[in-house]
N, C-alpha and C positions, 0 to 999 in steps of 0.2 A: 637076251634075258628079259623076262617080264615079271613085274611085281604087282600084286593086287593089294591096294590100300583098302583096309577093311574096318568097319565099325561106325560108331556115332561120333567120329572125330570132327574137329573144326578145321576145315581146309585152309582157313586164313591164318591159323596160328603160326607164328614165325618158325618154330622148329619144324613143323610139317611142311611149310612152304619151302624152306631151305633144302630139306631132304628130297622133296619131289623135284625141285629145280635141278638139284645136283645129279639125281639119278638120270633124268632126261638128258642132261648135258653129257652124260657118259654113255649114252646109247642104250639105256635101259628103258623099256616101254612100261608105262604106268597105267594100270586100269584101276577103276575105283568101284567098290561096293560099299555104299555109304547111306546112312539115314540120319535123322536128327537125333542129337544126344539127349534131348529132353524126354524122349519116349522111355517109359519104364521097360525093364528087360523083357517082361512078358509080352510087350508089344514090339519092342525093338528087335528081339531075337527072330520072331517069325518074319518080319519085314526083311531083315538081312538075309535070312536063310533062303527065302523065295526069290529075293533079288539076286542071290548068288547062283541060282539055278542056270542062268544064262552063261555063267563062267565055266560050266562043265564042258561046254563046247569051245570056249576060249581058253586055250592052255596057258597056264602061267607057272612060274617056278617057286614063288614064295608068297605066303599070306603075311602082310605087314600090318600090324596093329599100331597106329600112331600114338602120339603123346596123350597121356591121361586116361586112355581107354582100357584101364585094368579090367573092367566088368565085361568087356567084349572078348577077352582072351579065351574064356571057356568055349564060346561058340566057334571062334576061329580055330581052336584046337580040334573040335568035333569035325568041322569041315576039312581041316588038314588031314585028319585020319581017314576021312572018306575019299579024299583026293590024293592022298599020299604026298602032301606038300608040307614043308617045314613052316612053322610059325615064328615070325620075328616080332618082338615086342619092344617098343620104345616108351617105357613108363614115364621118363623125364623126372618124375617125383614119386615119392612114396605117399600113398593116401594116408596111411597111419601117421607118418611123421608130420605131414602137412596139417591134418585136422587135429591131431592129439598133442603133438609136441610143439609144433611151430605156432599154430593159430589158437591152440588150447580151446577148441570148440567143444570137445568132449573129454571126460576123464579117461586115463589109460585103461582102467579095468571095467569101464562101463560096457554095456552090450554093444553100443555103437563103436566104441574104441576097439573092442575085440573083433567086431565085424570088419572094420577097416584093415586090421592086421591080417585077418584071414584072406581078404580080397587081394592084398599085396602078395601074400605068400603063395596063393594058388595061381595067380597070374604069372608069377615068376617060375613056379614049378612046371606049369603047362607049356610055357614058351620054350622053343628049341634054341633060339638066340635072343639075348637081351641086350639092347643098346643102352649105354650110359654116356653122359656128357663128360664125365671125369673118372679117373681111376679111383678117386676117393669115394665116389658114389658106388662104383662096382664093389669095392671092398665092404662098404656099409651094407649093401643089399645082401651080399653073400653071407656076411656074419650075422646080421639081424634076423634074416628069414631062413637061414640054413640051406642056402642054394649053392650049388657047385660053382666055384669062381670061374671055371673054364667056360661057363655059359655066357659070360659077359664080354662085350666088346665095346671099346670106346669110340664114339663118334662125336667130336666137339660141336658146339652150337653154330658158330660162324655167322655170316652176314647174308641176308637175302639179296638177290640180284637187283631189286628195285629200290634199294636204299641208295639214294643218289650220291654221286661224288661231290665233294665240297669245293672243288677247285674254283668254280665260278662264284659260289657263295662267299668263299674266303676272300677272293679278289674284291668283291663288293664291300666286305667288312674292312679290308685294308684301306679303302678309300674314305672311310669314315673316321672321324676323330672322336675317340671316347676316352674319358679320363678314368673311368671306373674299370676295375679288374673283376670280371664276372666269373664266379665259380658256380657251376650248374649241376643239379641232380635231377633226374627224372625216373619215376618208377611207380609201383603200385602200393607203396607204403606198407610193406610187409615187415614183421618183426626182424627177420634176418638181415634186412637192409641197414638197420642201426642208424636211422635218420636222426635220432636224438643226439648222437655224437657229432653229427654235422652241425646241429643247432648249437651245441655247447662249444664246438670249435669256433663258430661264428662269434660267440660272445667273447672268447679269448682274443680273437683277431680284431674285434671292434675296438679294443683298448690299445692295439699296436699299429694298425694300418687301416685308416678310414676309407682308403681307396678300394678296398676289397669288399665286394658285395656278393650275395648269394641268391640264387633262384632255385626254388624247389618246386618241381612240376609233377603233378599227379594227385592221386587220392587213394584211399583204401583203409585198411584196418587200423593203422596207427595214426592216421591223419588228425583226428580230434585231439589226441594226446600231443602231437607235434605242434598243432596250432596253439594249444594252451601253453605249452612250454615257451613258444616264441613270445606270447603275450606276457607271461610271467617274468621273463627275462628282459622285457621291453626292448627287444632288438629292432633296430632301425635298418640293419644291413641285410635283412632277409625279406624276400618277396615269395609268398606262397601263391602258386599259379595252378589253376585247375588243369586236369589232364587234357592233352591235345591229341588230335588224330595222328596215327602213326606216320602218315605221309607228310605231315607238317613238321615232324621232329627234326629232320636235317636242317631246315631253315632256322628252327629255334636253337639248335646246337651251334649253328654258325656264329651266334653272338657270344658264345662262351669262350673264355680264355683257358679254363681248366674244367674238365668233367670229372664227376665223382662216381665211383662204383658202390660197393657195399662195405659196411663197417661193423656189423653185428657179430656176436661171438656165440651164436647158437650153433649146435652141431651141424645143422643144415647149411648155415652160412659158410662153414669151413669146407664144404664139399662142392660148392657151386661156383661157376664163373658166369655172372649175369650177362644177359643179352646186351645190356648197355655198354659193357666194357668193349665187346667186339664192335658194336655199332659206332661208338664215339671214336675209337681208333681208326675205323674205316673212313671216318670223316677227317682224319689227320688232326685230331685233338689230343693233347696230353691228358692222361687219365691217372687219377689217384684212387687206390682202393686198398682194402685191408689185406695184409699178408696172411694167406691161408694155404693149406696144402694143395687145394684145387688150383689156385692162381699160379703157384710156382710150377705146376705141371706144364704150363704154356708160356709164361712170361718171365722176364728177367728184370729185376729191380734196377732202376736208373738207366736201363737200356731202352726198353720199349714200354715201360710203365713205371709209376712211382708208388712204392708200397709204404704203408704205415702200420702201426700196431692196431689190431682190432679192438673195438670197444674202448678207444682211448682218444678223447677229444684233443688233448694236448699234442699227441703225436700227429694227428690229422692237421691241426692248426700249423704245426711246424712244417709239415709237408707242403701245405698251401702257400705259406710265406716263402718257402724255398723256391718254388716254381715261379712265384710272382717276382722275386728278386733275381732270378737266374734265367734270363731269356734263352741263353745258349742251351741249358739243360731242357728247358721247356720245348724248344724246337727239336732237339735231338730225340726226345721221347715221342713227340708227335710224328716225326719223320720215320723213326724205326718201328713205331707201332703200326703205322699205315703199311709199311713194307712187309711186316710180319703177317698182317691180314691178307695181303695179296699173295703171299707165298704159301699160306697154310689154311686160311679160313674162308675162302670164297665158297659159294654153293657148289661150284664145279669140283673143287678139291674135297669138300665134304662128301659129295656124291661118289667121288672116286674111292674114298676111304670105305664108304658103305659097300660099294660094289665089290671091293676086294674081300670083305668079310663074307658076302654072299657067294662069291666065286669059290672060296675055300670050302664052303659047305657042299657045293655041287661036285667038287673034285673027288 
């Protein structure tokens, strides 16, 4: 089997990396027809079309449009019709929901809002197979944009091959004596992450256990609001740390006693399982995150993750204190979470799931 990755996609984005690694590990050959995403469609389309001419001699089975490249699906469909090849699209997010609902960059009924809605809808309609990271996302896309539910197939996010094992790092940490209990979050400070609830949980905890400290790593849309909130509450148990390179994350996570997922109650937050949940569990760290329909698709409370109520600082604070005071539960969740990652969410297993979907189409 041979798959052509197509469009102005980012080859270094985690989702794309995992899928490519996974396909290759399962014996699928990957060829790439790619250009820079910064080019406007009137320049990107001709570049991609003429670049693709060489693939008329290199036979492949599927055109795959990776994450976020909704605008490249129409050209992929045209080429698919010319070559009689199915188009597989991995949107990962809805442009409309991200820009209009989540980030609130444009009003819903503005020209730009309607434009993003149409981009979503036509990219979904033109694709032959659509990948989603959760069933909740598939249900939303089908309902919101009027797409046949049968076109969607679930392929979870997982963990890339080069996200290092924590065994060596953990041993180094065990040899250090630290009195503080570190609770860590890293992310891009999106509204769906609900970081304000982490801050308010930190305030509650400050009055109950001074040994618990928080580290928030990253920057983004809500960062100014979060910084103001930390200052207004005069919290001494939170450190705000700027974003660090991806390759340095495993070492940073090694210092944490507990890692945090997301806690927002936006519609989008209820349908995603963030990268950090998979990554921190792959480093054998206990993770606390909000209980959502997407999370319970993959994880079991108090077995391989600890869940709390979304948008509820008191519930989060109670969960953190529970893990701090219960070392046995903390170790159990870390151990079982790591085991689950190895059994279901490595790149090889993600690639195997994707290959099964493609094979069914060829049958």
